[in-house]
C-alpha positions as CSV (number, residue, x, y, z in Angstrom):
1,M,0.0,0.0,0.0
2,V,1.4,3.4,-1.0
3,K,1.0,6.2,1.6
4,S,1.4,9.9,0.9
5,V,4.2,11.8,2.5
6,G,1.6,13.8,4.5
7,Q,0.1,10.6,5.9
8,I,3.6,9.2,6.9
9,I,4.4,12.5,8.7
10,F,1.1,12.5,10.4
11,N,1.5,8.9,11.6
12,D,5.0,9.6,12.9
13,L,3.8,12.7,14.7
14,A,0.9,10.9,16.2
15,K,3.1,8.0,17.5
16,S,5.5,10.4,19.1
17,G,2.8,12.5,20.8
18,L,4.0,15.5,19.0
19,Y,0.8,16.0,17.1
20,E,-1.2,16.6,20.3
21,R,1.4,19.1,21.4
22,L,1.3,20.9,18.1
23,T,-2.5,21.0,18.1
24,L,-2.5,22.3,21.7
25,S,0.1,25.0,20.8
26,Q,-2.0,26.1,17.8
27,C,-5.1,26.2,20.1
28,V,-3.3,28.3,22.7
29,Y,-2.0,30.6,20.0
30,E,-5.5,31.2,18.5
31,V,-7.0,31.8,22.0
32,L,-4.2,34.3,22.9
33,K,-5.0,36.2,19.7
34,H,-8.6,36.3,20.9
35,V,-7.7,37.4,24.4
36,F,-5.3,40.1,23.2
37,G,-7.7,41.4,20.7
38,D,-6.4,44.5,18.8
39,L,-3.1,44.1,20.6
40,S,-2.4,40.8,18.9
41,N,-1.0,42.4,15.8
42,Q,1.8,44.0,17.9
43,L,2.6,40.7,19.7
44,K,4.3,37.5,18.6
45,I,3.8,34.1,20.2
46,L,7.3,32.9,20.5
47,S,6.9,29.5,22.1
48,F,4.6,27.3,24.2
49,K,6.3,24.5,26.3
50,N,5.5,22.9,29.7
51,G,2.5,25.3,30.2
52,V,4.6,28.5,29.7
53,V,3.8,30.8,26.8
54,W,6.5,33.2,25.7
55,V,5.1,36.3,24.0
56,G,7.3,38.8,22.1
57,T,6.4,42.5,22.5
58,P,7.7,45.6,20.7
59,N,9.3,47.2,23.8
60,P,10.1,46.5,27.4
61,V,7.4,48.9,28.7
62,F,4.8,46.9,26.8
63,S,6.2,43.7,28.3
64,Q,6.0,45.2,31.8
65,E,2.4,46.4,31.4
66,L,1.3,43.0,30.1
67,S,3.1,41.1,32.9
68,F,0.8,42.9,35.4
69,M,-2.1,41.2,33.6
70,E,-0.5,37.7,33.5
71,Q,-2.9,36.0,35.9
72,E,-6.0,37.4,34.1
73,I,-4.6,36.3,30.7
74,V,-3.8,32.8,32.1
75,R,-7.3,32.5,33.6
76,R,-9.0,33.7,30.4
77,V,-7.0,31.3,28.2
78,N,-7.7,28.3,30.3
79,E,-11.3,29.3,30.6
80,I,-11.8,29.4,26.8
81,I,-9.8,26.1,26.3
82,G,-11.7,24.4,29.1
83,E,-8.8,23.0,31.0
84,D,-5.7,24.3,32.8
85,V,-3.2,24.2,30.0
86,V,-1.4,27.5,30.5
87,K,0.4,28.0,33.8
88,R,2.4,31.2,33.0
89,V,2.7,33.8,30.3
90,R,6.1,35.4,30.0
91,F,6.8,38.6,27.9
92,K,10.0,39.8,26.3
93,E,11.0,42.4,23.9
94,V,11.7,41.3,20.3
95,L,12.9,43.5,17.5
């Protein structure tokens, strides 16, 4: 039986558990875009690993302001997803 390259990659990702992590990361990314609203076009989701989301901001002042809202952001993201997936949101300046 001949399999497509996409099917082979999907099967390998599913076996390794990476597919679920990629799907969860995409879900967190989309929810964060919703939570941040109009600000999302100024932010960049850098990574999501072990419950910690790193978000890039245009400047350190912006990072500081958002860090004051961290608990509310975590609560809203987990509320929308329906489970406690995000434990922390960290912010840093990216150029």
